[in-house]
C-alpha positions in Angstrom: 75.0 188.1 175.0 76.1 190.8 172.6 78.9 193.4 173.3 76.5 196.4 173.5 74.5 194.5 176.2 77.6 194.0 178.3 78.5 197.7 178.0 75.2 198.7 179.6 75.7 196.4 182.6 76.8 197.8 185.9 80.0 196.7 187.6 78.2 194.6 190.2 76.2 192.8 187.4 79.4 192.1 185.5 81.1 190.7 188.6 78.0 188.5 189.3 78.1 187.3 185.7 81.7 186.3 185.8 81.2 184.5 189.1 78.3 182.6 187.6 80.3 181.5 184.6 83.1 180.2 187.0 80.7 177.9 188.8 81.2 174.2 188.3 78.9 172.2 186.0 76.1 170.3 187.6 76.5 166.6 187.8 74.2 163.7 188.9 75.4 164.2 192.5 74.5 167.9 192.6 71.3 167.8 190.5 68.6 165.6 188.9 70.8 164.9 185.9 71.4 161.2 185.1 74.8 159.7 185.8 75.4 159.1 182.1 75.7 162.9 181.6 78.7 163.3 183.9 81.9 164.3 182.3 84.3 161.6 181.2 87.3 162.9 183.3 85.1 162.7 186.4 84.3 159.1 185.6 88.0 158.3 185.0 88.9 159.6 188.4 86.3 157.3 190.0 87.4 154.2 192.0 87.7 151.0 190.0 84.9 148.6 190.3 85.1 144.9 191.2 85.8 143.1 194.4 88.1 144.9 196.9 91.1 143.2 198.5 90.1 140.8 201.2 86.6 140.4 199.9 85.3 136.9 200.4 84.4 135.3 197.1 81.0 133.9 196.4 79.8 131.4 193.8 76.5 131.2 192.0 74.0 129.1 194.1 72.8 125.8 192.5 69.3 125.8 191.0 66.4 124.3 192.9 64.5 123.3 189.8 66.6 120.4 188.3 65.5 118.8 185.0 67.9 115.9 185.2 70.5 114.4 187.4 73.5 112.5 186.0 76.0 110.6 188.2 79.6 110.3 187.1 82.0 107.8 188.7 85.6 107.2 188.0 86.5 104.0 186.1 90.2 103.8 186.7 92.3 104.7 189.8 94.5 107.7 188.9 97.4 106.3 191.1 97.8 102.7 190.1 95.5 102.6 187.1 93.5 99.7 188.5 90.0 99.4 187.2 87.3 100.3 189.7 84.4 97.9 189.9 80.9 99.3 189.6 79.9 97.8 192.9 82.4 99.8 195.0 80.8 102.3 197.5 80.7 106.0 196.4 80.6 109.3 198.2 79.6 112.8 197.0 82.6 114.9 195.7 80.8 117.9 194.2 78.0 119.1 192.0 78.5 120.9 188.7 75.6 122.4 186.7 75.1 122.7 183.0 72.3 125.0 181.9 71.0 125.4 178.4 67.9 126.8 176.8 65.9 124.5 174.5 65.0 125.6 171.0 61.7 127.4 171.3 59.4 127.0 168.3 55.9 128.3 168.1 53.2 125.6 168.5 50.9 126.1 165.5 47.6 124.2 165.3 45.4 124.2 162.2 41.7 123.8 163.0 39.8 122.3 160.1 36.0 123.0 159.9 34.1 120.0 158.6 30.7 119.9 157.1 28.2 117.0 157.3 25.1 116.5 155.2 22.2 115.5 157.5 20.7 112.2 156.3 17.3 113.1 157.7 16.5 116.5 156.2 19.5 117.1 153.9 20.7 120.2 155.7 24.5 120.9 155.5 25.8 121.2 159.1 29.1 123.0 159.5 31.2 122.9 162.7 31.4 126.2 164.6 34.5 128.4 164.2 37.0 127.0 166.8 39.2 130.1 166.9 37.6 133.5 167.1 39.4 136.9 166.9 43.1 136.8 166.9 45.1 133.7 165.9 47.7 134.5 168.6 47.6 132.8 172.0 47.7 134.5 175.5 51.4 133.6 176.1 52.5 135.2 172.9 50.5 138.3 173.9 52.2 138.3 177.3 55.7 137.9 175.7 55.2 140.7 173.3 53.8 143.0 176.1 56.8 142.2 178.3 59.4 142.8 175.7 57.7 146.0 174.5 57.0 147.5 177.9 59.7 146.3 180.3 62.6 145.6 177.9 61.9 148.8 175.9 61.9 147.3 172.4 60.6 149.4 169.6 58.2 147.8 167.1 61.1 147.2 164.7 63.3 145.5 167.3 60.3 143.5 168.7 59.5 142.3 165.2 63.1 141.2 164.7 63.3 139.5 168.2 60.2 137.4 167.6 61.5 136.4 164.2 65.0 135.5 165.4 64.1 133.8 168.7 60.8 132.1 167.8 60.6 132.1 164.0 57.4 134.2 164.1 56.8 136.5 161.2 54.5 139.4 162.3 54.0 142.7 160.7 54.4 145.9 162.7 50.7 146.6 162.2 49.9 143.1 163.5 52.1 143.7 166.6 50.4 146.9 167.2 47.0 145.2 167.2 48.3 142.4 169.4 49.6 144.8 172.0 46.4 146.8 172.0 44.4 143.7 172.7 46.8 142.7 175.5 46.7 146.1 177.1 42.9 146.0 177.3 43.2 143.1 179.8 44.9 145.4 182.3 42.1 147.9 182.5 40.2 146.2 185.4 43.5 146.0 187.4 44.2 149.6 186.8 40.7 150.6 188.0 41.2 148.6 191.2 44.5 150.4 191.8 42.9 153.8 191.3 40.2 152.9 193.9 42.9 152.0 196.4 44.8 155.2 195.6 41.7 157.3 196.3 41.3 155.7 199.8 45.0 156.2 200.8 46.1 158.4 203.7 49.6 158.9 202.3 50.2 159.5 198.5 53.4 160.3 196.7 53.6 161.6 193.1 56.2 162.5 190.4 56.3 162.9 186.6 58.7 162.9 183.7 58.5 164.1 180.1 57.8 161.9 177.2 56.9 162.3 173.5 53.4 161.3 172.6 52.1 161.6 169.0 55.1 163.8 168.2 54.3 166.3 170.9 55.6 166.9 174.5 53.6 164.8 177.0 54.1 163.5 180.5 54.2 160.2 182.3 52.9 160.6 185.9 53.1 158.1 188.8 51.1 158.1 192.0 52.1 155.8 194.8 50.5 154.7 198.1 50.9 151.8 200.4 48.6 149.5 198.4 48.9 150.7 194.8 51.1 152.3 192.2 49.2 154.1 189.4 50.8 155.3 186.2 49.1 157.9 184.0 50.0 159.3 180.5 48.9 162.9 180.0 49.5 165.7 177.5 50.1 168.2 180.3 52.1 168.7 183.5 49.4 170.8 185.2 47.7 170.2 188.5 44.5 169.2 186.7 46.1 165.7 186.1 46.3 165.2 189.9 42.8 166.5 190.5 41.4 164.2 187.9 43.3 161.2 189.3 42.2 161.9 193.0 38.6 162.8 192.1 38.2 165.0 195.2 40.0 162.8 197.6 42.5 164.7 199.8 45.0 162.4 201.6 46.4 163.2 205.0 50.0 163.6 203.5 51.2 164.3 200.0 54.9 163.6 199.2 56.5 165.2 196.2 59.1 167.6 195.0 58.7 171.4 195.1 57.0 171.7 191.6 53.9 173.8 192.1 51.5 171.5 190.3 52.2 168.8 192.9 51.6 171.0 195.9 48.4 171.5 197.9 46.7 168.2 197.2 46.9 166.8 200.8 46.1 168.1 204.2 49.9 168.2 204.9 52.9 168.2 202.5 56.2 166.5 202.7 58.9 167.9 200.4 61.4 165.5 199.0 64.6 166.1 200.9 66.7 164.3 198.3 66.0 167.1 195.8 67.1 169.7 198.4 70.2 167.7 199.2 71.3 167.8 195.6 70.9 171.6 195.5 72.9 171.9 198.7 75.6 169.6 197.4 76.0 171.9 194.3 76.1 175.0 196.5 78.9 173.4 198.7 80.9 172.6 195.6 80.4 176.0 193.9 80.7 178.3 196.9 83.0 178.9 199.9 80.1 180.1 201.9 79.7 178.1 205.2 75.9 178.1 205.1 75.5 175.3 202.5 77.8 173.1 204.5 75.7 173.7 207.6 72.6 172.8 205.6 74.3 169.6 204.4 74.9 168.6 208.0 71.3 169.5 208.9 69.9 167.4 206.1 72.2 164.5 207.2 70.6 164.6 210.6 67.1 164.7 209.1 67.9 161.6 207.0 69.2 159.8 210.0 66.0 160.6 211.9 63.9 159.4 209.0 65.7 156.1 209.0 65.2 155.6 212.7 61.8 157.1 213.1 59.8 153.8 213.0 61.7 152.5 216.0 61.5 155.6 218.2 59.0 156.6 220.9 56.7 159.5 220.2 58.3 161.7 222.9 61.8 161.0 221.4 60.6 161.9 217.9 59.1 165.1 219.2 62.3 166.1 221.0 64.5 165.3 218.0 62.2 167.4 215.8 62.3 170.4 218.1 66.1 170.1 218.1 66.3 170.0 214.3 64.0 173.0 214.0 66.1 175.0 216.5 69.2 174.2 214.5 67.6 175.3 211.2 66.5 178.7 212.5 70.0 180.3 212.6 71.0 178.7 209.3 68.1 180.2 207.5 68.7 183.6 209.2 72.4 183.7 208.5 73.5 186.6 206.2 75.3 185.6 203.0 76.8 187.3 200.0 76.4 184.2 197.9 73.5 184.1 195.4 73.3 180.3 195.6 73.1 180.4 199.4 70.4 183.1 199.4 68.4 181.1 196.9 68.7 178.0 199.1 67.7 179.8 202.2 64.6 181.3 200.4 63.6 177.8 199.1 63.9 176.2 202.6 62.0 179.1 204.2 59.1 178.6 201.7 59.1 174.9 202.5 59.7 175.2 206.2 56.5 173.5 207.3 57.0 170.7 204.7 60.5 169.5 205.7 59.8 167.3 208.8 56.2 166.1 208.2 57.5 162.5 208.1 58.1 162.8 211.9 54.3 162.8 212.5 54.0 159.6 210.4 56.9 157.3 211.4 57.3 154.4 209.1 54.5 155.6 206.8 55.9 158.8 205.2 59.4 158.9 203.8 61.8 161.9 203.7 62.4 161.4 200.0 60.4 160.6 196.9 62.9 158.0 195.6 60.2 155.3 195.4 58.3 157.3 192.7 61.6 158.0 190.9 62.3 154.3 190.8 58.8 153.6 189.4 59.5 156.2 186.6 62.9 154.8 185.6 61.5 152.2 183.1 59.5 154.9 181.5 62.6 157.1 181.2 64.5 154.2 179.6 61.6 153.6 177.2 61.7 157.3 176.2 65.4 157.2 175.5 65.3 154.0 173.5 62.1 154.5 171.4 61.8 158.3 171.5 58.2 158.1 172.7 54.8 156.8 171.5 53.0 157.0 168.2 49.6 157.3 169.8 48.0 158.2 173.1 46.4 154.8 173.4 49.9 153.2 173.3 51.2 155.5 176.1 48.1 155.0 178.3 48.1 151.2 177.5 51.7 150.9 178.8 50.8 153.0 181.8 48.0 150.5 182.6 50.4 147.6 182.3 52.9 149.3 184.6 50.1 150.1 187.0 49.1 146.4 187.4 52.7 145.1 187.5 54.0 147.7 189.9 51.0 147.3 192.2 51.6 143.5 192.2 55.3 144.0 192.9 54.5 145.7 196.2 54.4 142.1 197.4 58.0 140.9 197.5 59.0 138.1 195.1 56.4 138.9 192.4 57.5 138.3 188.9 57.0 140.9 186.2 56.3 138.4 183.4 54.3 136.2 185.7 52.0 139.1 186.5 51.6 140.0 182.8 50.9 136.4 181.8 48.3 135.9 184.6 46.6 139.2 183.7 46.5 138.4 179.9 45.2 134.8 180.5 42.5 135.8 183.1 
């Protein structure tokens, strides 16, 4: 801001500008910023990690899958140095493990086509081509897909990893074709997940920015009880949601306050975690008592959400009425703080979306944290590789994540196991 602009400001505007400049910086606790952006001095004041005094130590559990068992018995008594005969009875004294990875080398098979001259008619008969299409097998396709998608390797780093670990020399163009073939295997699984999403009664959504073909794009995620669907799109508009849902309106839609994610369900649940971060910043930046009262109110709402599945309908209704009565005076309280007034206005606009989870105990959450966890690998991929060279690559990885994350709704499901099963199907 230039000097002449400041000279034309009123006294009240200058006071507000100074107060705004004195506000503390936003951190991961008071906004959606990642923890890595927090200031160094804040991290230095944090409590040290590691085990606390009095913590009971734990050792790594022994493996269930044992390749070999070797028994070791003493040969000489450590006291009198007498030799111990092999026939003496023994007892178990402990088990120690030694774990090692075998050298992994690619299994290369050369298929030779042979020709035979028919003795009857003289025709030259040639054996059919034993290998069609790609020379690379399904496990190699699965390994490359896993490393590229879930370990966030760029093409250059993936090329180096395959060469260093397995002795495979592949060009980046060959890797691109390999990944494109593998990603095509996930299309049927994606379609099944979309069908499940379009039948769901409760749907949550979120999105994050990503670079696609050198331009700003977005990675969307839609989540329901039976499916998790990822979608790459060039836009952040509500048209992405409408195309995904294809006219289906679930009973409840869970999202943040972004306008493009509003109005897609019969009822809306606003993510209270986003509001809690805004409230935490207002508590830190202002001496106004209203943000602290909002913090206490949100704490009660979170406690109700955690206990909702185990409460009777009458108890839930009574607790909801009590929360609504507590909220009325907080939103109506006068305040001279700009942050407080903005918070009050935001909560008034979302008033009918704050406690929708009470009507769906155990089915609708108070936060959208599940979608944010589903987006985390895509965010890491964006930071490591700076985006995608082509839209097919972005959508192909979205298809892989759709199938894997849908499978992981069942506890104990392996990421690589799901990829390998899909590629070899």
